[in-house]
All heavy atoms as a GROMACS GRO file, in nm:
protein
  543
    1MET      N    1   2.280  -0.516  -3.557
    1MET     CA    2   2.264  -0.502  -3.406
    1MET      C    3   2.358  -0.611  -3.356
    1MET      O    4   2.345  -0.730  -3.390
    1MET     CB    5   2.126  -0.503  -3.360
    1MET     CG    6   2.105  -0.480  -3.212
    1MET     SD    7   1.942  -0.480  -3.155
    1MET     CE    8   1.883  -0.324  -3.200
    2ASN      N    9   2.452  -0.582  -3.264
    2ASN     CA   10   2.540  -0.689  -3.208
    2ASN      C   11   2.481  -0.733  -3.070
    2ASN      O   12   2.402  -0.672  -3.027
    2ASN     CB   13   2.682  -0.632  -3.204
    2ASN     CG   14   2.699  -0.516  -3.110
    2ASN    OD1   15   2.632  -0.512  -3.001
    2ASN    ND2   16   2.793  -0.427  -3.150
    3ILE      N   17   2.544  -0.824  -3.011
    3ILE     CA   18   2.504  -0.884  -2.890
    3ILE      C   19   2.500  -0.787  -2.773
    3ILE      O   20   2.421  -0.783  -2.678
    3ILE     CB   21   2.580  -1.015  -2.860
    3ILE    CG1   22   2.507  -1.105  -2.745
    3ILE    CG2   23   2.718  -0.977  -2.808
    3ILE    CD1   24   2.386  -1.157  -2.794
    4SER      N   25   2.606  -0.696  -2.765
    4SER     CA   26   2.611  -0.597  -2.655
    4SER      C   27   2.492  -0.492  -2.672
    4SER      O   28   2.440  -0.457  -2.568
    4SER     CB   29   2.746  -0.522  -2.652
    4SER     OG   30   2.758  -0.448  -2.761
    5GLU      N   31   2.449  -0.459  -2.791
    5GLU     CA   32   2.337  -0.367  -2.810
    5GLU      C   33   2.206  -0.451  -2.772
    5GLU      O   34   2.112  -0.382  -2.702
    5GLU     CB   35   2.323  -0.328  -2.950
    5GLU     CG   36   2.425  -0.229  -2.996
    5GLU     CD   37   2.431  -0.203  -3.144
    5GLU    OE1   38   2.401  -0.285  -3.217
    5GLU    OE2   39   2.467  -0.083  -3.184
    6ILE      N   40   2.187  -0.565  -2.804
    6ILE     CA   41   2.079  -0.649  -2.759
    6ILE      C   42   2.072  -0.657  -2.622
    6ILE      O   43   1.966  -0.633  -2.557
    6ILE     CB   44   2.075  -0.780  -2.821
    6ILE    CG1   45   2.064  -0.766  -2.972
    6ILE    CG2   46   1.974  -0.878  -2.770
    6ILE    CD1   47   2.083  -0.896  -3.054
    7ASP      N   48   2.183  -0.686  -2.555
    7ASP     CA   49   2.187  -0.693  -2.396
    7ASP      C   50   2.148  -0.559  -2.338
    7ASP      O   51   2.074  -0.560  -2.242
    7ASP     CB   52   2.326  -0.729  -2.355
    7ASP     CG   53   2.342  -0.744  -2.214
    7ASP    OD1   54   2.270  -0.829  -2.151
    7ASP    OD2   55   2.420  -0.667  -2.148
    8LYS      N   56   2.203  -0.449  -2.387
    8LYS     CA   57   2.177  -0.318  -2.335
    8LYS      C   58   2.024  -0.287  -2.357
    8LYS      O   59   1.953  -0.238  -2.253
    8LYS     CB   60   2.256  -0.214  -2.410
    8LYS     CG   61   2.227  -0.074  -2.367
    8LYS     CD   62   2.307   0.028  -2.443
    8LYS     CE   63   2.263   0.173  -2.410
    8LYS     NZ   64   2.317   0.274  -2.502
    9ASN      N   65   1.969  -0.310  -2.461
    9ASN     CA   66   1.825  -0.290  -2.484
    9ASN      C   67   1.743  -0.383  -2.407
    9ASN      O   68   1.636  -0.337  -2.342
    9ASN     CB   69   1.786  -0.318  -2.634
    9ASN     CG   70   1.837  -0.208  -2.728
    9ASN    OD1   71   1.867  -0.102  -2.684
    9ASN    ND2   72   1.843  -0.243  -2.852
   10PHE      N   73   1.780  -0.495  -2.392
   10PHE     CA   74   1.703  -0.606  -2.300
   10PHE      C   75   1.702  -0.560  -2.164
   10PHE      O   76   1.592  -0.545  -2.099
   10PHE     CB   77   1.762  -0.743  -2.307
   10PHE     CG   78   1.696  -0.846  -2.230
   10PHE    CD1   79   1.565  -0.897  -2.282
   10PHE    CD2   80   1.750  -0.898  -2.128
   10PHE    CE1   81   1.515  -0.993  -2.201
   10PHE    CE2   82   1.688  -0.994  -2.036
   10PHE     CZ   83   1.566  -1.042  -2.086
   11ARG      N   84   1.814  -0.505  -2.111
   11ARG     CA   85   1.820  -0.462  -1.968
   11ARG      C   86   1.739  -0.332  -1.953
   11ARG      O   87   1.671  -0.315  -1.847
   11ARG     CB   88   1.964  -0.437  -1.920
   11ARG     CG   89   2.041  -0.574  -1.909
   11ARG     CD   90   2.196  -0.547  -1.888
   11ARG     NE   91   2.263  -0.669  -1.886
   11ARG     CZ   92   2.276  -0.754  -1.777
   11ARG    NH1   93   2.216  -0.720  -1.672
   11ARG    NH2   94   2.343  -0.866  -1.793
   12GLU      N   95   1.743  -0.249  -2.051
   12GLU     CA   96   1.658  -0.121  -2.048
   12GLU      C   97   1.513  -0.157  -2.035
   12GLU      O   98   1.444  -0.091  -1.964
   12GLU     CB   99   1.686  -0.033  -2.165
   12GLU     CG  100   1.616   0.099  -2.162
   12GLU     CD  101   1.651   0.197  -2.044
   12GLU    OE1  102   1.752   0.176  -1.982
   12GLU    OE2  103   1.566   0.276  -2.005
   13VAL      N  104   1.468  -0.243  -2.132
   13VAL     CA  105   1.329  -0.289  -2.125
   13VAL      C  106   1.287  -0.344  -1.989
   13VAL      O  107   1.182  -0.312  -1.939
   13VAL     CB  108   1.290  -0.394  -2.244
   13VAL    CG1  109   1.153  -0.454  -2.216
   13VAL    CG2  110   1.294  -0.315  -2.370
   14LEU      N  111   1.371  -0.430  -1.947
   14LEU     CA  112   1.347  -0.496  -1.796
   14LEU      C  113   1.334  -0.374  -1.682
   14LEU      O  114   1.240  -0.386  -1.602
   14LEU     CB  115   1.451  -0.596  -1.765
   14LEU     CG  116   1.441  -0.723  -1.842
   14LEU    CD1  117   1.539  -0.819  -1.797
   14LEU    CD2  118   1.303  -0.799  -1.823
   15LYS      N  119   1.424  -0.275  -1.702
   15LYS     CA  120   1.427  -0.177  -1.606
   15LYS      C  121   1.291  -0.086  -1.617
   15LYS      O  122   1.231  -0.065  -1.510
   15LYS     CB  123   1.542  -0.082  -1.627
   15LYS     CG  124   1.557   0.034  -1.532
   15LYS     CD  125   1.678   0.113  -1.562
   15LYS     CE  126   1.676   0.242  -1.485
   15LYS     NZ  127   1.670   0.363  -1.561
   16ILE      N  128   1.256  -0.059  -1.734
   16ILE     CA  129   1.128   0.021  -1.761
   16ILE      C  130   1.013  -0.059  -1.702
   16ILE      O  131   0.925  -0.004  -1.634
   16ILE     CB  132   1.112   0.055  -1.899
   16ILE    CG1  133   1.212   0.149  -1.944
   16ILE    CG2  134   0.967   0.105  -1.922
   16ILE    CD1  135   1.230   0.176  -2.093
   17GLU      N  136   1.010  -0.189  -1.737
   17GLU     CA  137   0.891  -0.274  -1.687
   17GLU      C  138   0.882  -0.286  -1.543
   17GLU      O  139   0.779  -0.284  -1.480
   17GLU     CB  140   0.899  -0.412  -1.765
   17GLU     CG  141   0.876  -0.408  -1.905
   17GLU     CD  142   0.735  -0.351  -1.948
   17GLU    OE1  143   0.633  -0.373  -1.874
   17GLU    OE2  144   0.731  -0.288  -2.052
   18ALA      N  145   1.002  -0.302  -1.475
   18ALA     CA  146   1.004  -0.314  -1.333
   18ALA      C  147   0.959  -0.192  -1.264
   18ALA      O  148   0.886  -0.192  -1.164
   18ALA     CB  149   1.158  -0.354  -1.288
   19GLU      N  150   1.007  -0.073  -1.313
   19GLU     CA  151   0.960   0.055  -1.262
   19GLU      C  152   0.809   0.079  -1.272
   19GLU      O  153   0.747   0.119  -1.178
   19GLU     CB  154   1.036   0.165  -1.330
   19GLU     CG  155   1.184   0.183  -1.291
   19GLU     CD  156   1.264   0.274  -1.372
   19GLU    OE1  157   1.214   0.324  -1.478
   19GLU    OE2  158   1.378   0.296  -1.341
   20ALA      N  159   0.760   0.033  -1.384
   20ALA     CA  160   0.615   0.040  -1.408
   20ALA      C  161   0.538  -0.032  -1.312
   20ALA      O  162   0.426   0.005  -1.252
   20ALA     CB  163   0.573   0.001  -1.558
   21LEU      N  164   0.588  -0.158  -1.275
   21LEU     CA  165   0.521  -0.264  -1.190
   21LEU      C  166   0.528  -0.199  -1.045
   21LEU      O  167   0.421  -0.208  -0.972
   21LEU     CB  168   0.587  -0.397  -1.198
   21LEU     CG  169   0.548  -0.468  -1.315
   21LEU    CD1  170   0.630  -0.600  -1.317
   21LEU    CD2  171   0.390  -0.516  -1.316
   22LEU      N  172   0.632  -0.139  -1.013
   22LEU     CA  173   0.652  -0.077  -0.873
   22LEU      C  174   0.552   0.038  -0.863
   22LEU      O  175   0.491   0.050  -0.760
   22LEU     CB  176   0.804  -0.037  -0.848
   22LEU     CG  177   0.889  -0.143  -0.832
   22LEU    CD1  178   1.035  -0.090  -0.835
   22LEU    CD2  179   0.851  -0.214  -0.702
   23ALA      N  180   0.550   0.115  -0.966
   23ALA     CA  181   0.456   0.241  -0.954
   23ALA      C  182   0.310   0.179  -0.951
   23ALA      O  183   0.228   0.245  -0.878
   23ALA     CB  184   0.475   0.328  -1.085
   24LEU      N  185   0.276   0.085  -1.028
   24LEU     CA  186   0.134   0.031  -1.023
   24LEU      C  187   0.114  -0.018  -0.880
   24LEU      O  188   0.003   0.000  -0.837
   24LEU     CB  189   0.134  -0.083  -1.121
   24LEU     CG  190  -0.008  -0.157  -1.133
   24LEU    CD1  191  -0.109  -0.045  -1.195
   24LEU    CD2  192   0.010  -0.272  -1.229
   25GLY      N  193   0.202  -0.089  -0.821
   25GLY     CA  194   0.183  -0.136  -0.694
   25GLY      C  195   0.167  -0.037  -0.593
   25GLY      O  196   0.080  -0.041  -0.498
   26LYS      N  197   0.233   0.067  -0.601
   26LYS     CA  198   0.210   0.185  -0.507
   26LYS      C  199   0.080   0.252  -0.518
   26LYS      O  200   0.025   0.296  -0.411
   26LYS     CB  201   0.329   0.294  -0.534
   26LYS     CG  202   0.467   0.245  -0.482
   26LYS     CD  203   0.570   0.346  -0.516
   26LYS     CE  204   0.712   0.308  -0.478
   26LYS     NZ  205   0.805   0.395  -0.514
   27ARG      N  206   0.035   0.266  -0.637
   27ARG     CA  207  -0.094   0.332  -0.659
   27ARG      C  208  -0.214   0.239  -0.626
   27ARG      O  209  -0.316   0.291  -0.577
   27ARG     CB  210  -0.114   0.366  -0.818
   27ARG     CG  211  -0.047   0.505  -0.850
   27ARG     CD  212  -0.094   0.545  -0.982
   27ARG     NE  213  -0.086   0.448  -1.088
   27ARG     CZ  214   0.019   0.429  -1.177
   27ARG    NH1  215   0.113   0.509  -1.158
   27ARG    NH2  216   0.011   0.340  -1.260
   28HIS      N  217  -0.210   0.115  -0.658
   28HIS     CA  218  -0.325   0.033  -0.642
   28HIS      C  219  -0.309  -0.076  -0.531
   28HIS      O  220  -0.409  -0.136  -0.512
   28HIS     CB  221  -0.340  -0.056  -0.775
   28HIS     CG  222  -0.380   0.046  -0.894
   28HIS    ND1  223  -0.498   0.109  -0.904
   28HIS    CD2  224  -0.289   0.091  -0.992
   28HIS    CE1  225  -0.494   0.188  -1.010
   28HIS    NE2  226  -0.382   0.173  -1.063
   29PHE      N  227  -0.207  -0.076  -0.454
   29PHE     CA  228  -0.206  -0.173  -0.341
   29PHE      C  229  -0.316  -0.173  -0.242
   29PHE      O  230  -0.359  -0.272  -0.209
   29PHE     CB  231  -0.057  -0.161  -0.281
   29PHE     CG  232  -0.048  -0.264  -0.175
   29PHE    CD1  233  -0.001  -0.394  -0.207
   29PHE    CD2  234  -0.059  -0.243  -0.033
   29PHE    CE1  235   0.015  -0.496  -0.118
   29PHE    CE2  236  -0.029  -0.344   0.059
   29PHE     CZ  237  -0.001  -0.466   0.008
   30PRO      N  238  -0.358  -0.058  -0.202
   30PRO     CA  239  -0.468  -0.050  -0.103
   30PRO      C  240  -0.595  -0.115  -0.156
   30PRO      O  241  -0.669  -0.186  -0.101
   30PRO     CB  242  -0.500   0.105  -0.072
   30PRO     CG  243  -0.358   0.166  -0.105
   30PRO     CD  244  -0.306   0.087  -0.209
   31HIS      N  245  -0.623  -0.084  -0.290
   31HIS     CA  246  -0.738  -0.146  -0.363
   31HIS      C  247  -0.725  -0.296  -0.376
   31HIS      O  248  -0.819  -0.371  -0.358
   31HIS     CB  249  -0.763  -0.078  -0.493
   31HIS     CG  250  -0.777   0.079  -0.489
   31HIS    ND1  251  -0.880   0.142  -0.431
   31HIS    CD2  252  -0.693   0.166  -0.538
   31HIS    CE1  253  -0.871   0.274  -0.433
   31HIS    NE2  254  -0.749   0.293  -0.505
   32LEU      N  255  -0.606  -0.332  -0.412
   32LEU     CA  256  -0.577  -0.484  -0.426
   32LEU      C  257  -0.604  -0.552  -0.295
   32LEU      O  258  -0.666  -0.654  -0.280
   32LEU     CB  259  -0.438  -0.502  -0.476
   32LEU     CG  260  -0.398  -0.646  -0.489
   32LEU    CD1  261  -0.486  -0.726  -0.597
   32LEU    CD2  262  -0.248  -0.648  -0.539
   33LEU      N  263  -0.557  -0.496  -0.197
   33LEU     CA  264  -0.563  -0.542  -0.047
   33LEU      C  265  -0.707  -0.561  -0.017
   33LEU      O  266  -0.759  -0.661   0.038
   33LEU     CB  267  -0.492  -0.470   0.048
   33LEU     CG  268  -0.423  -0.533   0.155
   33LEU    CD1  269  -0.345  -0.649   0.123
   33LEU    CD2  270  -0.341  -0.436   0.242
   34SER      N  271  -0.782  -0.459  -0.050
   34SER     CA  272  -0.936  -0.460  -0.018
   34SER      C  273  -1.009  -0.568  -0.096
   34SER      O  274  -1.092  -0.641  -0.043
   34SER     CB  275  -0.988  -0.327  -0.057
   34SER     OG  276  -1.132  -0.328  -0.029
   35ALA      N  277  -0.968  -0.588  -0.225
   35ALA     CA  278  -1.026  -0.699  -0.306
   35ALA      C  279  -0.995  -0.826  -0.253
   35ALA      O  280  -1.086  -0.923  -0.240
   35ALA     CB  281  -0.981  -0.678  -0.456
   36VAL      N  282  -0.865  -0.852  -0.210
   36VAL     CA  283  -0.830  -0.978  -0.154
   36VAL      C  284  -0.913  -1.013  -0.036
   36VAL      O  285  -0.949  -1.118  -0.007
   36VAL     CB  286  -0.675  -0.991  -0.128
   36VAL    CG1  287  -0.641  -1.109  -0.051
   36VAL    CG2  288  -0.601  -0.972  -0.267
   37ASN      N  289  -0.923  -0.913   0.058
   37ASN     CA  290  -1.001  -0.922   0.185
   37ASN      C  291  -1.141  -0.961   0.149
   37ASN      O  292  -1.203  -1.055   0.219
   37ASN     CB  293  -0.988  -0.799   0.265
   37ASN     CG  294  -1.053  -0.812   0.403
   37ASN    OD1  295  -1.026  -0.915   0.464
   37ASN    ND2  296  -1.140  -0.728   0.436
   38GLU      N  297  -1.205  -0.898   0.056
   38GLU     CA  298  -1.349  -0.932   0.018
   38GLU      C  299  -1.357  -1.072  -0.028
   38GLU      O  300  -1.444  -1.146   0.000
   38GLU     CB  301  -1.394  -0.832  -0.093
   38GLU     CG  302  -1.429  -0.697  -0.055
   38GLU     CD  303  -1.539  -0.685   0.048
   38GLU    OE1  304  -1.634  -0.754   0.032
   38GLU    OE2  305  -1.521  -0.598   0.136
   39ILE      N  306  -1.259  -1.114  -0.120
   39ILE     CA  307  -1.256  -1.256  -0.160
   39ILE      C  308  -1.246  -1.352  -0.035
   39ILE      O  309  -1.319  -1.456  -0.035
   39ILE     CB  310  -1.157  -1.276  -0.274
   39ILE    CG1  311  -1.194  -1.198  -0.397
   39ILE    CG2  312  -1.128  -1.424  -0.295
   39ILE    CD1  313  -1.073  -1.194  -0.502
   40LEU      N  314  -1.151  -1.331   0.052
   40LEU     CA  315  -1.125  -1.412   0.170
   40LEU      C  316  -1.259  -1.423   0.252
   40LEU      O  317  -1.279  -1.521   0.331
   40LEU     CB  318  -1.002  -1.366   0.250
   40LEU     CG  319  -0.871  -1.371   0.186
   40LEU    CD1  320  -0.757  -1.307   0.266
   40LEU    CD2  321  -0.838  -1.528   0.169
   41GLN      N  322  -1.331  -1.306   0.262
   41GLN     CA  323  -1.445  -1.304   0.355
   41GLN      C  324  -1.574  -1.362   0.289
   41GLN      O  325  -1.669  -1.395   0.351
   41GLN     CB  326  -1.479  -1.168   0.392
   41GLN     CG  327  -1.367  -1.095   0.466
   41GLN     CD  328  -1.324  -1.166   0.596
   41GLN    OE1  329  -1.414  -1.222   0.668
   41GLN    NE2  330  -1.207  -1.186   0.611
   42CYS      N  331  -1.551  -1.395   0.156
   42CYS     CA  332  -1.681  -1.447   0.084
   42CYS      C  333  -1.713  -1.589   0.135
   42CYS      O  334  -1.618  -1.670   0.152
   42CYS     CB  335  -1.646  -1.458  -0.069
   42CYS     SG  336  -1.794  -1.506  -0.162
   43ARG      N  337  -1.836  -1.614   0.165
   43ARG     CA  338  -1.890  -1.745   0.209
   43ARG      C  339  -1.953  -1.825   0.112
   43ARG      O  340  -1.974  -1.940   0.127
   43ARG     CB  341  -1.970  -1.719   0.338
   43ARG     CG  342  -1.901  -1.657   0.453
   43ARG     CD  343  -1.789  -1.752   0.494
   43ARG     NE  344  -1.700  -1.693   0.582
   43ARG     CZ  345  -1.561  -1.685   0.573
   43ARG    NH1  346  -1.512  -1.754   0.480
   43ARG    NH2  347  -1.494  -1.624   0.667
   44GLY      N  348  -1.992  -1.762  -0.009
   44GLY     CA  349  -2.062  -1.839  -0.114
   44GLY      C  350  -1.964  -1.854  -0.233
   44GLY      O  351  -1.837  -1.866  -0.209
   45ARG      N  352  -2.008  -1.850  -0.342
   45ARG     CA  353  -1.935  -1.856  -0.458
   45ARG      C  354  -1.904  -1.721  -0.523
   45ARG      O  355  -1.975  -1.626  -0.507
   45ARG     CB  356  -2.013  -1.942  -0.583
   45ARG     CG  357  -2.020  -2.079  -0.546
   45ARG     CD  358  -2.096  -2.152  -0.658
   45ARG     NE  359  -2.104  -2.298  -0.629
   45ARG     CZ  360  -2.011  -2.388  -0.676
   45ARG    NH1  361  -1.907  -2.341  -0.723
   45ARG    NH2  362  -2.028  -2.517  -0.637
   46ILE      N  363  -1.788  -1.709  -0.577
   46ILE     CA  364  -1.750  -1.589  -0.638
   46ILE      C  365  -1.781  -1.586  -0.796
   46ILE      O  366  -1.755  -1.690  -0.857
   46ILE     CB  367  -1.604  -1.566  -0.629
   46ILE    CG1  368  -1.561  -1.537  -0.479
   46ILE    CG2  369  -1.557  -1.440  -0.714
   46ILE    CD1  370  -1.416  -1.541  -0.455
   47ILE      N  371  -1.856  -1.493  -0.840
   47ILE     CA  372  -1.907  -1.492  -0.976
   47ILE      C  373  -1.804  -1.415  -1.061
   47ILE      O  374  -1.768  -1.301  -1.037
   47ILE     CB  375  -2.046  -1.430  -0.989
   47ILE    CG1  376  -2.144  -1.509  -0.908
   47ILE    CG2  377  -2.087  -1.421  -1.133
   47ILE    CD1  378  -2.282  -1.460  -0.902
   48VAL      N  379  -1.751  -1.483  -1.163
   48VAL     CA  380  -1.658  -1.417  -1.260
   48VAL      C  381  -1.736  -1.416  -1.401
   48VAL      O  382  -1.783  -1.530  -1.442
   48VAL     CB  383  -1.532  -1.495  -1.265
   48VAL    CG1  384  -1.423  -1.432  -1.366
   48VAL    CG2  385  -1.461  -1.501  -1.134
   49SER      N  386  -1.738  -1.305  -1.466
   49SER     CA  387  -1.812  -1.305  -1.597
   49SER      C  388  -1.732  -1.233  -1.693
   49SER      O  389  -1.638  -1.140  -1.659
   49SER     CB  390  -1.952  -1.242  -1.584
   49SER     OG  391  -1.928  -1.110  -1.551
   50GLY      N  392  -1.763  -1.249  -1.825
   50GLY     CA  393  -1.699  -1.181  -1.927
   50GLY      C  394  -1.746  -1.230  -2.064
   50GLY      O  395  -1.798  -1.341  -2.080
   51ILE      N  396  -1.724  -1.162  -2.165
   51ILE     CA  397  -1.762  -1.195  -2.306
   51ILE      C  398  -1.638  -1.190  -2.393
   51ILE      O  399  -1.564  -1.098  -2.380
   51ILE     CB  400  -1.881  -1.108  -2.354
   51ILE    CG1  401  -2.010  -1.124  -2.274
   51ILE    CG2  402  -1.900  -1.144  -2.496
   51ILE    CD1  403  -2.114  -1.025  -2.307
   52GLY      N  404  -1.628  -1.289  -2.480
   52GLY     CA  405  -1.506  -1.294  -2.572
   52GLY      C  406  -1.379  -1.308  -2.495
   52GLY      O  407  -1.372  -1.404  -2.411
   53LYS      N  408  -1.279  -1.228  -2.523
   53LYS     CA  409  -1.150  -1.245  -2.460
   53LYS      C  410  -1.158  -1.244  -2.299
   53LYS      O  411  -1.090  -1.306  -2.222
   53LYS     CB  412  -1.053  -1.146  -2.505
   53LYS     CG  413  -0.906  -1.183  -2.462
   53LYS     CD  414  -0.804  -1.095  -2.542
   53LYS     CE  415  -0.671  -1.143  -2.497
   53LYS     NZ  416  -0.565  -1.080  -2.579
   54SER      N  417  -1.246  -1.141  -2.265
   54SER     CA  418  -1.276  -1.128  -2.113
   54SER      C  419  -1.323  -1.263  -2.053
   54SER      O  420  -1.297  -1.300  -1.941
   54SER     CB  421  -1.366  -1.008  -2.085
   54SER     OG  422  -1.312  -0.886  -2.130
   55GLY      N  423  -1.413  -1.320  -2.132
   55GLY     CA  424  -1.474  -1.457  -2.086
   55GLY      C  425  -1.364  -1.566  -2.074
   55GLY      O  426  -1.366  -1.639  -1.977
   56ILE      N  427  -1.271  -1.560  -2.165
   56ILE     CA  428  -1.159  -1.665  -2.149
   56ILE      C  429  -1.071  -1.628  -2.033
   56ILE      O  430  -1.042  -1.717  -1.957
   56ILE     CB  431  -1.078  -1.657  -2.293
   56ILE    CG1  432  -1.158  -1.705  -2.404
   56ILE    CG2  433  -0.946  -1.738  -2.276
   56ILE    CD1  434  -1.097  -1.676  -2.550
   57ILE      N  435  -1.044  -1.502  -2.015
   57ILE     CA  436  -0.962  -1.470  -1.894
   57ILE      C  437  -1.041  -1.497  -1.769
   57ILE      O  438  -0.990  -1.553  -1.676
   57ILE     CB  439  -0.930  -1.316  -1.895
   57ILE    CG1  440  -0.822  -1.300  -2.016
   57ILE    CG2  441  -0.864  -1.266  -1.766
   57ILE    CD1  442  -0.803  -1.150  -2.053
   58GLY      N  443  -1.177  -1.472  -1.769
   58GLY     CA  444  -1.265  -1.516  -1.665
   58GLY      C  445  -1.262  -1.656  -1.620
   58GLY      O  446  -1.264  -1.699  -1.509
   59LYS      N  447  -1.259  -1.751  -1.725
   59LYS     CA  448  -1.250  -1.894  -1.699
   59LYS      C  449  -1.120  -1.924  -1.633
   59LYS      O  450  -1.110  -2.006  -1.544
   59LYS     CB  451  -1.270  -1.960  -1.838
   59LYS     CG  452  -1.408  -1.962  -1.895
   59LYS     CD  453  -1.408  -2.042  -2.023
   59LYS     CE  454  -1.543  -2.032  -2.081
   59LYS     NZ  455  -1.556  -2.097  -2.206
   60LYS      N  456  -1.009  -1.857  -1.680
   60LYS     CA  457  -0.882  -1.889  -1.622
   60LYS      C  458  -0.890  -1.843  -1.473
   60LYS      O  459  -0.833  -1.907  -1.383
   60LYS     CB  460  -0.764  -1.824  -1.700
   60LYS     CG  461  -0.742  -1.888  -1.821
   60LYS     CD  462  -0.647  -1.804  -1.912
   60LYS     CE  463  -0.625  -1.882  -2.041
   60LYS     NZ  464  -0.511  -1.954  -2.058
   61ILE      N  465  -0.931  -1.724  -1.446
   61ILE     CA  466  -0.948  -1.681  -1.302
   61ILE      C  467  -1.031  -1.776  -1.219
   61ILE      O  468  -0.988  -1.810  -1.120
   61ILE     CB  469  -1.007  -1.531  -1.292
   61ILE    CG1  470  -0.896  -1.436  -1.355
   61ILE    CG2  471  -1.037  -1.500  -1.161
   61ILE    CD1  472  -0.952  -1.295  -1.393
   62SER      N  473  -1.146  -1.813  -1.276
   62SER     CA  474  -1.221  -1.906  -1.202
   62SER      C  475  -1.160  -2.037  -1.176
   62SER      O  476  -1.164  -2.095  -1.065
   62SER     CB  477  -1.360  -1.937  -1.276
   62SER     OG  478  -1.440  -2.021  -1.210
   63ALA      N  479  -1.085  -2.088  -1.270
   63ALA     CA  480  -1.006  -2.215  -1.251
   63ALA      C  481  -0.898  -2.194  -1.146
   63ALA      O  482  -0.863  -2.287  -1.059
   63ALA     CB  483  -0.940  -2.256  -1.388
   64THR      N  484  -0.837  -2.067  -1.136
   64THR     CA  485  -0.737  -2.051  -1.033
   64THR      C  486  -0.810  -2.042  -0.898
   64THR      O  487  -0.754  -2.102  -0.797
   64THR     CB  488  -0.671  -1.913  -1.064
   64THR    OG1  489  -0.602  -1.916  -1.186
   64THR    CG2  490  -0.559  -1.887  -0.952
   65PHE      N  491  -0.915  -1.979  -0.882
   65PHE     CA  492  -0.992  -1.980  -0.764
   65PHE      C  493  -1.025  -2.126  -0.713
   65PHE      O  494  -1.013  -2.164  -0.609
   65PHE     CB  495  -1.125  -1.904  -0.773
   65PHE     CG  496  -1.115  -1.750  -0.764
   65PHE    CD1  497  -1.188  -1.668  -0.848
   65PHE    CD2  498  -1.018  -1.696  -0.663
   65PHE    CE1  499  -1.170  -1.533  -0.828
   65PHE    CE2  500  -1.014  -1.558  -0.657
   65PHE     CZ  501  -1.091  -1.481  -0.738
   66ALA      N  502  -1.070  -2.213  -0.817
   66ALA     CA  503  -1.102  -2.348  -0.777
   66ALA      C  504  -0.983  -2.424  -0.733
   66ALA      O  505  -0.992  -2.511  -0.639
   66ALA     CB  506  -1.156  -2.414  -0.905
   67SER      N  507  -0.864  -2.393  -0.789
   67SER     CA  508  -0.741  -2.478  -0.744
   67SER      C  509  -0.695  -2.424  -0.614
   67SER      O  510  -0.614  -2.501  -0.546
   67SER     CB  511  -0.638  -2.441  -0.862
   67SER     OG  512  -0.589  -2.320  -0.859
   68THR      N  513  -0.752  -2.306  -0.564
   68THR     CA  514  -0.707  -2.268  -0.437
   68THR      C  515  -0.815  -2.293  -0.329
   68THR      O  516  -0.808  -2.247  -0.215
   68THR     CB  517  -0.668  -2.113  -0.437
   68THR    OG1  518  -0.779  -2.038  -0.472
   68THR    CG2  519  -0.553  -2.093  -0.523
   69GLY      N  520  -0.912  -2.360  -0.366
   69GLY     CA  521  -1.022  -2.394  -0.278
   69GLY      C  522  -1.147  -2.280  -0.258
   69GLY      O  523  -1.210  -2.292  -0.164
   70THR      N  524  -1.140  -2.193  -0.359
   70THR     CA  525  -1.239  -2.074  -0.349
   70THR      C  526  -1.341  -2.118  -0.465
   70THR      O  527  -1.307  -2.098  -0.573
   70THR     CB  528  -1.173  -1.938  -0.370
   70THR    OG1  529  -1.074  -1.918  -0.267
   70THR    CG2  530  -1.280  -1.832  -0.352
   71PRO      N  531  -1.459  -2.161  -0.426
   71PRO     CA  532  -1.560  -2.185  -0.533
   71PRO      C  533  -1.596  -2.069  -0.615
   71PRO      O  534  -1.616  -1.957  -0.550
   71PRO     CB  535  -1.683  -2.242  -0.451
   71PRO     CG  536  -1.659  -2.217  -0.315
   71PRO     CD  537  -1.513  -2.175  -0.292
   72SER      N  538  -1.600  -2.072  -0.742
   72SER     CA  539  -1.652  -1.964  -0.819
   72SER      C  540  -1.724  -2.019  -0.950
   72SER      O  541  -1.734  -2.142  -0.977
   72SER     CB  542  -1.525  -1.878  -0.874
   72SER     OG  543  -1.448  -1.969  -0.964
   0.00000   0.00000   0.00000
């Protein structure tokens, strides 16, 4: 495989991923907006839970909330 083939493949992968993200945004944007609104309206702590890998991701989400001033 030469550099031009790698470049072509790389660009194709980026195009496919960008299209997938745009499609995801179109389908789920109203739900995402609703979830963001619920979080903004929350007056207490936001509970994030998970077990295993989900728990690790939950800890990261909780840390992100904490860094933006949203107790969780």
